[in-house]
Backbone bond lengths (Angstrom), bond angles and torsions (degrees), N, CA, C in turn:
res aa  C-N    CA-C-N  psi(-1)  N-CA   C-N-CA  omega(-1)  CA-C   N-CA-C  phi
1 X - - - 1.406 - - 1.623 110.56 -
2 X 1.365 114.01 -45.26 1.453 116.10 179.50 1.500 109.74 -63.11
3 X 1.295 119.37 -45.74 1.486 121.52 179.85 1.527 108.99 -59.76
4 X 1.335 115.56 -43.70 1.474 117.75 -178.38 1.506 111.40 -60.98
5 X 1.337 116.79 -40.08 1.475 120.15 -179.63 1.544 108.40 -66.45
6 X 1.287 115.29 -41.11 1.552 119.96 -179.09 1.476 108.57 -60.86
7 X 1.295 120.29 -51.39 1.436 124.61 -177.29 1.542 112.77 -65.39
8 X 1.365 113.56 -37.71 1.485 118.12 177.67 1.510 109.41 -63.34
9 X 1.324 118.63 -41.93 1.425 122.00 -177.98 1.538 112.16 -63.16
10 X 1.347 115.62 -36.27 1.415 123.41 178.10 1.592 108.75 -68.67
11 X 1.278 118.58 -40.56 1.442 122.07 179.40 1.479 111.27 -66.03
12 X 1.343 116.01 -43.50 1.499 119.60 -177.74 1.557 107.64 -69.29
13 X 1.317 117.42 -39.43 1.449 114.54 176.86 1.507 114.20 -62.82
14 X 1.343 114.21 -33.81 1.469 117.10 179.12 1.504 113.63 -74.91
15 X 1.302 116.34 -33.48 1.530 121.36 178.13 1.563 109.88 -62.64
16 X 1.343 114.31 -40.00 1.468 118.97 -178.45 1.515 114.01 -94.87
17 X 1.314 116.53 12.60 1.450 121.10 172.71 1.490 114.26 64.02
18 X 1.339 120.89 26.40 1.427 125.20 -173.86 1.477 115.73 -71.91
19 X 1.355 114.47 -30.13 1.439 118.78 -173.38 1.508 114.49 -80.84
20 X 1.363 118.81 -3.10 1.452 118.74 176.60 1.509 110.90 -95.61
21 X 1.362 118.47 7.84 1.441 122.67 175.72 1.514 110.90 -105.86
22 X 1.350 116.50 163.83 1.483 119.86 -179.02 1.480 112.19 -58.96
23 X 1.356 117.83 -45.17 1.407 122.22 -178.61 1.560 113.63 -73.47
24 X 1.337 113.47 -27.95 1.446 119.84 177.36 1.548 112.33 -64.71
25 X 1.355 114.43 -36.83 1.478 118.97 177.53 1.494 111.88 -66.26
26 X 1.340 113.81 -39.74 1.483 119.04 176.00 1.588 109.94 -63.82
27 X 1.296 112.14 -40.18 1.533 118.28 178.44 1.502 110.56 -61.35
28 X 1.291 115.20 -41.79 1.496 120.42 -178.77 1.518 110.02 -62.14
29 X 1.358 117.88 -43.51 1.466 122.12 179.74 1.522 108.73 -66.55
30 X 1.315 117.06 -38.78 1.461 122.61 -178.46 1.481 109.31 -65.57
31 X 1.367 118.58 -44.46 1.475 121.25 178.70 1.567 110.24 -60.02
32 X 1.289 114.52 -45.22 1.533 117.56 179.65 1.507 111.34 -60.98
33 X 1.369 116.27 -42.22 1.484 118.93 -179.47 1.536 110.08 -67.71
34 X 1.337 117.48 -38.99 1.472 122.16 -178.17 1.484 108.48 -65.58
35 X 1.356 119.76 -41.51 1.436 126.79 -179.93 1.540 108.25 -56.71
36 X 1.335 115.84 -48.82 1.434 121.84 -178.00 1.493 112.39 -62.17
37 X 1.377 115.32 -45.02 1.492 120.42 -178.69 1.528 110.89 -65.38
38 X 1.296 115.17 -43.85 1.494 118.48 -178.68 1.480 112.16 -65.15
39 X 1.286 119.22 -37.90 1.487 122.88 175.03 1.537 107.78 -58.19
40 X 1.318 118.95 -53.18 1.438 123.98 -177.16 1.480 111.19 -57.51
41 X 1.372 116.70 -52.95 1.460 120.92 -177.41 1.508 112.75 -63.05
42 X 1.292 119.48 -39.41 1.459 123.63 -179.72 1.532 109.50 -66.13
43 X 1.324 117.61 -38.35 1.435 121.16 177.65 1.492 111.05 -65.16
44 X 1.332 119.97 -43.99 1.440 123.25 176.62 1.497 112.95 -64.99
45 X 1.329 118.99 -42.18 1.465 121.66 178.41 1.551 111.53 -62.14
46 X 1.338 114.45 -41.55 1.423 118.84 -175.91 1.588 108.80 -70.30
47 X 1.334 116.34 -33.83 1.425 118.21 -178.42 1.555 113.50 -72.04
48 X 1.391 114.59 -28.81 1.427 118.09 178.27 1.538 116.18 -90.28
49 X 1.287 113.41 -7.32 1.442 120.73 -178.85 1.504 111.43 -64.13
50 X 1.304 113.68 -38.39 1.435 114.82 -177.04 1.598 105.65 -152.09
51 X 1.376 112.73 131.78 1.519 115.68 178.63 1.485 110.17 -78.04
52 X 1.342 116.75 -25.14 1.446 119.66 176.24 1.530 110.30 -103.00
53 X 1.303 114.82 119.96 1.412 119.35 -177.18 1.507 108.76 -133.82
54 X 1.304 114.52 127.44 1.501 120.66 178.55 1.415 111.18 -87.69
55 X 1.337 118.66 118.67 1.438 123.80 -176.67 1.513 112.42 -57.68
56 X 1.355 116.81 134.83 1.419 121.28 179.22 1.524 108.15 -98.61
57 X 1.347 114.09 178.24 1.552 117.41 -174.73 1.520 109.83 -64.95
58 X 1.334 119.75 -25.91 1.488 119.56 -176.77 1.455 111.17 -93.33
59 X 1.295 123.42 -1.31 1.476 124.57 179.62 1.500 110.70 -85.38
60 X 1.351 114.45 61.91 1.442 122.68 175.97 1.526 106.62 -132.66
61 X 1.351 114.97 146.37 1.504 118.56 -170.48 1.561 111.16 -59.46
62 X 1.334 116.01 -34.41 1.464 118.17 -175.62 1.555 112.01 -70.03
63 X 1.391 116.55 -27.73 1.450 120.89 176.65 1.540 111.13 -71.29
64 X 1.329 116.13 -36.58 1.446 122.95 177.32 1.490 109.15 -66.77
65 X 1.351 118.57 -44.38 1.433 122.71 179.08 1.559 110.34 -61.07
66 X 1.376 115.22 -43.42 1.422 121.86 -178.81 1.522 109.49 -59.39
67 X 1.386 113.77 -48.28 1.472 121.70 -179.91 1.488 111.39 -58.46
68 X 1.353 116.41 -43.38 1.494 121.61 179.86 1.517 109.17 -61.77
69 X 1.379 116.26 -42.61 1.434 117.15 -175.46 1.543 111.94 -71.39
70 X 1.338 117.07 -33.95 1.470 121.09 -179.98 1.523 107.44 -67.48
71 X 1.322 118.56 -46.56 1.482 121.18 -178.14 1.572 110.09 -66.52
72 X 1.344 116.70 -39.51 1.429 118.60 178.19 1.523 113.32 -64.95
73 X 1.275 117.41 -40.65 1.478 122.76 179.37 1.605 108.25 -69.27
74 X 1.290 113.85 -37.51 1.508 118.08 178.80 1.566 108.44 -63.14
75 X 1.300 117.96 -49.91 1.441 121.17 178.87 1.500 112.58 -62.56
76 X 1.297 115.59 -38.18 1.460 119.37 177.28 1.517 109.91 -62.24
77 X 1.274 118.86 -41.96 1.501 122.92 179.35 1.459 107.76 -65.97
78 X 1.286 123.27 -37.14 1.458 125.83 177.62 1.543 109.24 -57.71
79 X 1.297 116.76 -47.69 1.455 119.23 -172.86 1.513 114.26 -84.88
80 X 1.361 112.65 -31.01 1.551 113.60 173.97 1.485 111.88 -65.80
81 X 1.330 115.49 -38.98 1.520 121.28 -179.53 1.503 110.16 -105.52
82 X 1.303 117.75 33.29 1.418 122.19 -177.65 1.553 113.80 -60.27
83 X 1.371 113.36 -30.12 1.502 116.71 -179.67 1.519 110.32 -63.64
84 X 1.287 120.17 -38.61 1.480 119.98 -179.83 1.517 113.97 -92.58
85 X 1.324 116.02 -27.15 1.481 119.19 -175.74 1.554 112.17 -93.06
86 X 1.336 113.40 -46.68 1.487 120.18 -175.98 1.534 112.27 -99.05
87 X 1.311 117.39 -9.59 1.454 117.59 174.05 1.517 116.77 81.17
88 X 1.312 119.95 14.97 1.429 122.45 178.39 1.510 113.20 -148.99
89 X 1.324 116.17 153.63 1.449 120.64 168.64 1.517 109.36 -130.57
90 X 1.308 116.17 172.37 1.480 122.16 -179.35 1.480 109.80 -137.07
91 X 1.362 116.61 131.60 1.471 122.03 -178.03 1.542 108.44 -132.58
92 X 1.318 113.73 157.98 1.464 121.00 173.27 1.530 108.17 -110.94
93 X 1.300 116.02 137.89 1.515 121.49 -178.52 1.518 107.26 -81.79
94 X 1.346 116.32 128.33 1.475 121.82 -178.28 1.546 110.90 -116.26
95 X 1.311 120.73 -10.11 1.411 120.26 -175.47 1.596 109.20 -129.46
96 X 1.320 115.39 169.32 1.456 121.63 -170.83 1.537 111.98 -99.10
97 X 1.359 118.12 7.84 1.448 119.09 -171.03 1.530 115.67 -68.90
98 X 1.364 117.94 -12.65 1.442 120.41 -179.96 1.521 112.68 -114.55
99 X 1.348 116.08 16.08 1.454 119.27 176.05 1.547 107.01 -66.90
100 X 1.358 119.01 141.28 1.471 128.09 0.18 1.495 119.51 -89.34
101 X 1.363 113.65 0.72 1.439 117.04 -178.83 1.517 112.34 -62.36
102 X 1.309 116.20 -42.52 1.430 121.18 -179.83 1.552 107.32 -131.79
103 X 1.316 114.62 129.78 1.456 119.65 -178.38 1.494 111.31 -104.97
104 X 1.340 118.96 151.65 1.430 121.62 176.72 1.551 111.80 -56.04
105 X 1.370 112.86 127.26 1.496 117.46 -179.83 1.499 108.02 104.61
106 X 1.272 121.36 -18.88 1.500 120.52 179.80 1.554 110.88 -62.10
107 X 1.278 117.07 143.23 1.507 121.22 171.67 1.541 105.82 -106.89
108 X 1.336 115.29 128.81 1.395 121.63 -174.92 1.543 113.25 -115.82
109 X 1.298 117.64 150.03 1.478 122.33 174.49 1.564 106.18 -102.57
110 X 1.339 117.39 140.07 1.438 123.87 -175.70 1.507 110.82 -127.36
111 X 1.309 115.00 127.49 1.505 122.01 -177.86 1.544 106.43 -84.81
112 X 1.338 117.26 108.50 1.415 120.33 -176.02 1.563 113.09 -85.02
113 X 1.318 114.83 -3.66 1.462 121.07 175.56 1.513 110.31 -75.61
114 X 1.301 117.28 -20.27 1.421 125.96 -178.23 1.502 111.43 -70.76
115 X 1.386 117.47 117.61 1.460 119.89 -172.84 1.588 113.06 -128.14
116 X 1.356 117.06 -2.55 1.410 118.25 -178.26 1.534 110.91 -122.73
117 X 1.340 115.93 99.88 1.486 121.10 -177.79 1.487 111.34 -57.72
118 X 1.357 117.11 136.94 1.432 123.14 178.56 1.514 109.12 -129.63
119 X 1.301 120.49 142.49 1.435 125.83 -175.81 1.564 108.25 -58.46
120 X 1.323 113.58 129.15 1.461 120.45 -179.20 1.516 115.29 99.59
121 X 1.267 118.31 -15.80 1.434 121.69 -176.93 1.530 109.45 -76.54
122 X 1.326 118.83 144.26 1.426 124.71 173.45 1.511 107.91 -94.21
123 X 1.288 116.48 125.51 1.508 122.47 -169.25 1.510 111.01 -130.86
124 X 1.349 115.54 159.33 1.475 122.36 168.80 1.562 106.01 -111.12
125 X 1.319 116.72 139.65 1.456 119.30 -177.60 1.534 109.09 -154.55
126 X 1.319 116.39 170.08 1.452 119.92 176.01 1.579 105.29 -103.06
127 X 1.306 116.99 119.89 1.478 117.62 -174.55 1.542 110.07 -77.50
128 X 1.312 117.75 157.57 1.468 120.99 -173.35 1.533 109.65 -68.22
129 X 1.425 118.98 -22.08 1.411 121.64 -176.33 1.491 110.55 -83.94
130 X 1.356 117.67 -15.20 1.428 123.75 -175.05 1.546 111.22 -149.21
131 X 1.310 118.88 71.21 1.460 124.85 -173.62 1.536 113.76 -52.59
132 X 1.326 118.21 -26.31 1.491 121.44 -177.39 1.528 108.52 -91.74
133 X 1.310 119.58 -10.05 1.458 120.04 -177.66 1.540 109.95 -91.42
134 X 1.320 114.10 168.57 1.466 122.22 179.71 1.526 109.31 -126.95
135 X 1.306 119.34 115.81 1.476 127.05 173.85 1.456 114.84 -102.05
136 X 1.272 117.69 152.48 1.471 120.94 171.37 1.553 110.56 -123.59
137 X 1.293 117.93 123.90 1.449 124.08 -179.05 1.509 108.38 -147.57
138 X 1.382 112.42 -176.41 1.467 118.80 -177.97 1.588 105.64 -110.30
139 X 1.285 115.39 138.43 1.478 121.16 178.64 1.540 109.57 -72.57
140 X 1.359 115.45 118.98 1.458 118.71 -177.21 1.528 111.27 -104.77
141 X 1.293 121.19 -23.77 1.464 123.69 176.20 1.502 107.82 -161.32
142 X 1.362 116.17 155.31 1.443 121.66 -179.13 1.541 108.09 -122.77
143 X 1.343 115.18 176.62 1.431 121.42 -175.45 1.502 115.56 -49.38
144 X 1.342 118.05 127.04 1.467 123.50 179.32 1.509 112.73 96.12
145 X 1.339 120.12 -13.69 1.481 124.48 179.30 1.529 109.60 -78.86
146 X 1.341 111.46 156.86 1.476 120.55 170.91 1.508 105.64 -112.15
147 X 1.304 116.90 133.72 1.486 119.16 -176.39 1.510 109.14 -131.33
148 X 1.337 115.22 143.71 1.462 123.11 176.98 1.501 109.17 -149.59
149 X 1.347 117.05 162.28 1.463 121.05 170.74 1.556 107.66 -121.36
150 X 1.368 111.57 125.21 1.383 120.17 -178.61 1.484 114.18 -129.96
151 X 1.338 119.05 114.69 1.459 124.37 -176.16 1.522 110.96 55.25
152 X 1.392 115.43 38.00 1.424 122.34 177.23 1.505 116.96 83.90
153 X 1.385 115.19 -9.49 1.431 119.08 176.46 1.508 110.58 -93.06
154 X 1.372 116.03 142.93 1.467 121.91 177.75 1.536 107.64 -84.87
155 X 1.309 116.66 122.97 1.460 120.87 179.18 1.529 111.67 -109.15
156 X 1.326 117.68 120.02 1.423 121.34 -177.00 1.531 109.25 -116.08
157 X 1.307 117.57 119.00 1.484 121.76 -176.15 1.557 111.18 52.83
158 X 1.311 116.68 41.42 1.447 120.79 175.34 1.473 116.78 83.55
159 X 1.349 118.02 1.62 1.482 121.92 -174.68 1.534 108.16 -125.24
160 X 1.342 118.75 132.57 1.462 122.57 175.45 1.464 108.43 -62.76
161 X 1.378 117.67 126.94 1.453 122.62 -177.57 1.497 109.73 -95.92
162 X 1.381 112.83 110.17 1.484 117.87 -174.60 1.578 112.51 -65.54
163 X 1.345 115.33 -29.36 1.441 120.24 -179.88 1.529 113.69 -62.74
164 X 1.337 114.17 -14.64 1.510 118.02 -175.05 1.494 110.00 -111.03
165 X 1.336 117.61 15.31 1.470 120.98 -177.33 1.583 106.36 -71.55
166 X 1.383 114.66 140.65 1.479 121.96 171.60 1.482 106.16 -136.42
167 X 1.375 115.98 153.10 1.459 120.70 -179.40 1.535 111.62 -61.25
168 X 1.348 117.56 157.85 1.443 123.75 -178.06 1.533 109.99 -57.11
169 X 1.365 117.65 -38.66 1.476 117.56 -175.67 1.520 112.12 -74.27
170 X 1.332 118.21 1.67 1.467 121.24 175.74 1.576 111.20 -103.01
171 X 1.359 115.64 -5.27 1.496 118.47 -174.39 1.558 109.00 -143.41
172 X 1.275 113.59 55.22 1.516 115.80 179.83 1.494 114.04 -88.66
173 X 1.322 120.67 -26.44 1.466 122.67 -178.78 1.459 114.25 -73.36
174 X 1.305 116.62 158.32 1.494 122.66 -170.20 1.554 109.05 -61.10
175 X 1.281 119.20 -42.18 1.504 120.91 -179.04 1.485 113.29 -71.75
176 X 1.366 117.12 -10.03 1.496 121.67 173.51 1.519 111.20 -94.23
177 X 1.320 116.47 -17.44 1.451 122.13 -176.04 1.491 111.74 -94.41
178 X 1.319 117.70 -33.67 1.478 119.03 -174.80 1.558 107.71 -144.25
179 X 1.306 113.96 140.25 1.465 126.92 172.55 1.463 110.68 -151.48
180 X 1.310 118.61 128.27 1.438 125.54 176.67 1.513 110.86 -60.73
181 X 1.283 115.25 150.77 1.493 119.97 -177.36 1.544 112.15 -61.02
182 X 1.293 113.86 136.87 1.511 121.21 -179.44 1.504 108.47 -127.33
183 X 1.291 117.04 145.62 1.467 123.07 173.96 1.471 110.20 -96.29
184 X 1.376 116.62 131.81 1.462 119.55 179.95 1.492 106.28 -95.24
185 X 1.399 117.00 122.17 1.475 120.12 -178.08 1.601 110.36 -67.11
186 X 1.313 114.06 153.49 1.469 118.91 178.95 1.560 107.23 -61.41
187 X 1.302 114.53 147.41 1.477 119.93 -179.16 1.540 113.74 74.59
188 X 1.318 116.36 19.35 1.447 119.26 179.00 1.546 109.73 -142.26
189 X 1.318 115.86 171.00 1.439 119.38 178.56 1.532 109.70 -143.87
190 X 1.304 117.12 157.75 1.476 123.76 -177.33 1.522 107.56 -113.14
191 X 1.339 116.30 133.50 1.523 117.82 -174.97 1.515 109.07 -125.10
192 X 1.324 112.99 152.50 1.433 123.83 176.79 1.514 111.12 -136.32
193 X 1.362 118.53 147.77 1.448 122.25 174.51 1.531 111.81 -85.59
194 X 1.284 116.81 151.71 1.542 118.24 179.38 1.537 111.29 -68.35
195 X 1.293 115.41 -37.60 1.494 120.71 173.34 1.514 107.11 -90.06
196 X 1.331 112.19 79.15 1.443 121.48 -168.32 1.536 115.38 -58.27
197 X 1.325 116.45 -31.37 1.469 120.15 -176.82 1.580 109.26 -77.25
198 X 1.317 119.77 -12.27 1.446 124.00 178.57 1.469 112.48 -129.62
199 X 1.305 117.49 47.01 1.425 120.45 -179.23 1.516 113.68 -131.48
200 X 1.342 117.50 125.90 1.479 121.42 175.93 1.513 104.35 -92.34
201 X 1.386 114.89 106.14 1.407 119.04 -172.10 1.589 113.38 -141.89
202 X 1.258 118.82 -161.28 1.481 122.61 -173.31 1.528 111.19 -63.27
203 X 1.351 122.38 -15.29 1.394 122.68 176.14 1.572 111.52 -64.48
204 X 1.309 114.31 -26.89 1.476 122.40 -174.40 1.497 113.95 -100.53
205 X 1.397 117.08 -38.93 1.473 117.68 -173.92 1.526 110.98 -127.77
206 X 1.357 118.76 14.97 1.405 118.26 171.71 1.512 121.35 90.61
207 X 1.271 120.16 -167.12 1.449 123.23 -179.53 1.495 112.76 -80.46
208 X 1.370 114.96 167.81 1.462 123.00 178.89 1.485 109.50 -116.91
209 X 1.328 115.09 137.63 1.477 119.30 179.53 1.545 108.05 -70.80
210 X 1.315 115.50 144.34 1.524 119.56 174.53 1.473 112.17 -57.18
211 X 1.371 118.86 -26.62 1.484 122.52 176.90 1.493 111.35 -64.69
212 X 1.295 118.79 -23.87 1.506 120.45 -177.62 1.528 112.76 -87.16
213 X 1.351 118.24 2.45 1.397 119.82 -179.25 1.520 112.65 -73.37
214 X 1.331 121.02 131.25 1.380 125.90 175.42 1.497 112.43 -91.99
215 X 1.346 117.59 -47.73 1.487 120.89 178.58 1.496 110.74 166.82
216 X 1.328 114.67 -178.49 1.426 122.33 -176.66 1.517 108.58 -101.13
217 X 1.389 117.60 133.58 1.459 122.61 175.80 1.569 110.16 -67.52
218 X 1.250 116.98 127.01 1.493 117.19 -177.76 1.520 114.35 -105.85
219 X 1.348 118.90 -40.69 1.463 120.29 178.89 1.509 109.95 -163.79
220 X 1.379 114.83 169.50 1.421 121.44 178.00 1.521 106.62 -97.40
221 X 1.303 118.16 116.77 1.493 118.36 -173.56 1.529 110.14 -98.27
222 X 1.363 117.92 -11.20 1.474 119.26 171.81 1.424 108.80 -154.96
223 X 1.356 119.85 143.94 1.453 124.81 174.38 1.459 107.03 -156.55
224 X 1.418 116.97 153.40 1.446 120.46 175.03 1.497 113.10 -67.53
225 X 1.346 115.64 -19.09 1.461 120.47 169.37 1.500 109.77 -92.70
226 X 1.319 117.02 108.10 1.507 120.78 -172.56 1.482 111.27 -58.94
227 X 1.367 121.89 -27.94 1.441 124.53 178.66 1.483 113.03 -65.18
228 X 1.313 120.01 -22.03 1.414 123.31 -178.96 1.510 115.33 -86.71
229 X 1.351 115.12 -16.14 1.478 121.02 -178.33 1.495 107.84 -62.48
230 X 1.323 116.12 131.58 1.497 121.62 178.12 1.537 113.70 82.10
231 X 1.369 117.66 1.97 1.430 119.27 -179.57 1.537 110.18 -71.81
232 X 1.302 115.74 130.87 1.473 124.25 177.06 1.507 108.73 -73.72
233 X 1.294 119.20 134.92 1.476 124.17 -177.21 1.520 108.82 -92.07
234 X 1.260 116.32 122.17 1.527 120.18 178.24 1.495 112.00 -123.34
């Protein structure tokens, strides 16, 4: 019963996308801790309830080992496939392309229930040049949009997109200042890094298929800079 309640709470949290939020991660840790405490307490209570206990069919060492293995494998499956089951993933930032939004060494939570890219959102995806890799960038345009860079400003469908503004010291190189108009195919999206002069993105290898989307970055759950921990990513 205890195990069933624990697994059910994980499933419910995943269905509602709770674990991709700052408080959801705390809730996940609390659930795991509560599960451990309840198991220990219930075992102690049961042991003290009666000094004389008649062994049942399952009171054999091999059944306990089997139960332990089943529960361990079940929990492993939950966390290995947490993206599809629990609705979140976790990644560490290894490059500077999203500075100052994301710094090298930051650990981020990603909402894998997110399936519709929107301009300005920070996302994780598999790039066409490295299908096994995971990149983090900002959505600059979606299917059907026309995108260009003029005087350092990103222009989408003829309008300067304020959500994609970056300071001048992040866009000094020629390819960050100017880009001819491109049409984004349906079912794809165009991405840019916030540190535009140091970002390997859609300017160089084109658009990304919607099928390659992993999810939306929600917050920084750990950083060497304590002030960044818990910061919501916008």
